[in-house]
C-alpha positions in Angstrom: 129.5 140.0 71.8 129.0 138.3 75.2 127.6 139.5 77.9 129.7 141.4 80.7 130.4 139.8 83.9 128.3 141.9 86.7 130.0 142.8 90.2 127.9 144.1 92.8 129.7 145.4 95.7 127.0 146.1 98.6 127.9 147.4 102.0 126.0 146.1 104.9 122.8 148.0 106.1 122.7 150.1 109.2 124.2 148.1 112.1 124.0 148.7 115.9 127.0 149.9 118.1 126.5 148.4 121.4 129.1 148.8 123.9 131.5 146.1 124.7 130.5 143.9 121.7 133.2 142.8 119.3 133.0 144.5 115.8 132.1 141.0 114.1 129.2 140.4 116.4 127.2 143.9 115.7 123.9 143.1 114.5 121.7 145.3 112.1 119.8 148.0 113.7 116.2 148.7 113.0 117.1 151.0 110.3 119.3 148.4 108.7 116.3 145.7 109.0 114.2 148.3 106.6 117.0 149.2 104.7 118.0 145.5 103.3 114.7 144.5 101.8 114.5 147.8 99.9 118.4 146.6 98.5 116.6 143.3 97.5 113.5 144.9 95.5 116.0 147.2 93.9 118.3 144.7 92.6 115.5 142.9 91.4 114.1 145.7 89.4 117.5 146.1 88.1 117.6 142.3 86.9 120.5 141.6 89.3 120.5 137.7 89.6 123.6 136.6 91.4 125.1 133.4 90.5 127.2 133.4 93.6 127.1 135.5 96.7 130.4 136.2 99.0 129.5 137.8 102.2 131.5 138.8 104.8 131.3 136.4 107.9 130.1 139.3 110.4 126.8 139.2 111.8 125.6 142.4 110.2 126.6 141.4 106.7 125.0 138.0 107.3 121.6 139.8 108.3 121.9 142.1 105.6 122.2 139.4 103.1 119.5 137.2 104.3 117.1 140.1 104.0 118.5 141.3 100.7 117.9 137.7 99.4 114.4 137.3 100.8 113.3 140.4 98.8 115.2 139.3 95.7 113.4 136.3 95.8 116.3 134.1 94.6 118.2 131.6 96.4 121.9 131.7 94.9 124.8 129.9 96.5 126.3 132.1 99.6 129.5 131.6 101.1 130.1 133.6 104.1 133.8 134.5 104.1 136.5 135.8 106.8 138.5 137.0 103.7 135.7 139.5 102.7 135.1 140.9 106.5 139.3 141.3 106.3 139.5 142.6 102.9 141.4 145.7 102.1 140.8 146.9 98.6 143.8 144.9 97.2 142.9 141.8 98.8 139.4 142.0 97.6 140.2 142.4 94.1 142.6 139.3 94.3 139.9 137.7 95.6 137.4 138.6 93.1 140.2 137.8 90.2 139.8 134.1 91.8 136.0 133.6 91.3 134.7 130.5 89.5 134.8 131.2 85.8 131.1 130.2 85.4 129.9 133.0 87.6 128.4 135.7 85.6 126.9 137.6 88.5 129.0 138.0 91.9 127.9 140.0 94.7 130.3 140.8 97.5 128.4 142.0 100.7 131.0 143.9 102.8 132.2 146.9 104.8 133.3 150.3 104.2 135.9 151.4 103.2 136.7 148.6 101.3 133.4 148.5 99.0 133.8 151.9 97.8 137.5 151.8 97.3 137.1 148.7 95.5 134.4 150.4 93.3 136.7 153.5 92.6 139.6 151.6 91.8 137.9 149.4 89.3 136.1 152.2 87.7 137.5 152.4 84.1 137.3 155.4 81.6 133.6 154.2 80.4 132.1 154.7 83.8 130.0 157.8 84.6 132.1 160.5 86.0 129.8 161.7 88.8 129.3 158.0 90.0 133.2 157.5 90.2 133.1 160.8 92.1 130.6 159.6 94.4 132.2 156.4 95.3 135.5 158.1 95.9 133.8 159.9 98.5 132.7 156.7 100.1 129.1 155.0 100.2 126.3 155.2 103.2 124.9 151.9 104.7 123.0 149.4 102.5 124.6 151.0 99.1 125.7 148.9 96.2 127.5 149.6 93.4 127.0 147.9 89.8 130.3 146.9 87.6 130.7 145.3 84.7 133.9 143.5 83.3 134.3 142.5 79.6 136.6 139.8 80.1 137.0 137.0 82.7 137.4 137.3 86.5 141.3 136.8 86.3 141.1 140.0 84.4 140.2 142.0 87.4 142.8 144.9 87.9 142.1 148.7 88.6 139.9 150.6 85.9 139.0 147.3 84.1 135.6 147.4 84.5 132.8 150.0 84.0 131.2 151.5 86.7 127.2 151.1 85.8 125.4 152.7 88.6 125.4 153.5 92.6 122.3 152.8 94.7 121.9 154.6 97.5 119.0 154.0 100.1 116.1 156.2 100.3 
């Protein structure tokens, strides 16, 4: 039996809301700077070792990933992508379905409501019902969903994955 592919959907950490600053340019708040290393430590403890990271091009997602990466202690390839910033659920699933075949663990750092909607949409019948119910409500900042897919990335479609866990801060 082959090891399933892992998809981690990470919502950025807590961001500032400064007046007059475009959404794309919003930085992390102090709380977000505290949350992000905890995410990296939790991923390391869970054995998450990304082969590739797709990160939204926004300032807050870039900052989140850099702090997560530092605590994770790994240097996986990262691509900052406008498509992740702009993604709705369907476009994010299409993007994931086009992931390189040699990638076993893909981390996507993005935004709400897309991160929780994508996790809920992908969650198949083997998923924990309480975890599915939780992601259907939306997830707080610095939360991440861990999904496993038995087949290849091009088989990503609704209900095709097992939602293993949702990790929320604190």
